[in-house]
C-alpha positions as CSV (number, residue, x, y, z in Angstrom):
1,M,-19.9,0.8,-26.1
2,K,-21.3,1.8,-22.5
3,Q,-18.7,1.3,-19.8
4,T,-19.4,-0.2,-15.9
5,A,-17.8,1.8,-13.0
6,P,-15.2,-0.4,-11.5
7,S,-16.2,-2.3,-9.0
8,V,-15.7,-0.6,-4.7
9,P,-14.5,-2.7,-1.9
10,S,-17.0,-2.1,1.4
11,P,-15.8,-0.8,3.9
12,D,-16.1,-4.4,5.7
13,Q,-14.3,-5.8,2.9
14,V,-11.1,-3.0,3.4
15,N,-10.9,-3.7,6.6
16,A,-10.6,-7.1,6.7
17,V,-7.2,-7.0,4.6
18,L,-5.9,-4.2,6.8
19,N,-6.7,-6.5,9.5
20,R,-3.9,-9.3,8.5
21,I,-1.3,-6.8,8.8
22,E,1.2,-7.3,11.1
23,I,3.7,-4.7,12.5
24,P,5.8,-4.8,14.7
25,Q,5.5,-1.7,17.9
26,D,9.0,-1.1,17.4
27,T,8.7,-0.7,12.7
28,V,5.3,1.6,13.7
29,E,7.0,3.9,15.6
30,R,10.1,3.4,13.1
31,I,7.4,4.9,10.5
32,S,5.8,7.3,12.6
33,K,8.8,9.3,12.3
34,L,9.2,9.7,9.0
35,L,5.5,9.9,8.2
36,T,4.3,13.7,7.8
37,P,0.5,14.9,7.7
38,V,0.4,14.9,3.7
39,S,2.5,11.4,3.7
40,S,1.4,7.8,2.1
41,L,2.7,4.3,3.1
42,I,2.1,1.8,0.2
43,I,2.0,-1.7,1.9
44,S,2.9,-4.8,-1.2
45,D,2.7,-8.5,-1.3
46,N,4.6,-8.1,-4.6
47,G,8.4,-8.8,-3.8
48,F,11.3,-6.9,-5.5
49,S,11.3,-7.0,-9.4
50,N,13.6,-5.4,-12.0
51,E,11.1,-2.8,-11.7
52,T,12.6,-1.3,-7.7
53,G,16.2,-1.8,-6.2
54,K,18.9,0.0,-6.6
55,D,18.9,3.4,-8.4
56,T,15.3,2.6,-9.9
57,D,12.3,4.9,-10.0
58,F,9.0,4.0,-7.6
59,I,6.7,2.4,-10.0
60,V,3.2,1.8,-8.5
61,V,0.6,-0.1,-10.2
62,T,-3.0,1.5,-10.0
63,H,-5.7,-0.7,-11.4
């Protein structure tokens, strides 16, 4: 069975998504104080579920 490579979004598509995100400056400053050079910041449009919240592990589903 021949596998096809997953599609990779173009830089224009990625930039379009990132341009839709608006973060207030005070929030940017608070987050910036917490990040280090090897940090990752994940932004999602999915709300909390039974998979997230107090006393749960952080789960990221990737495709």
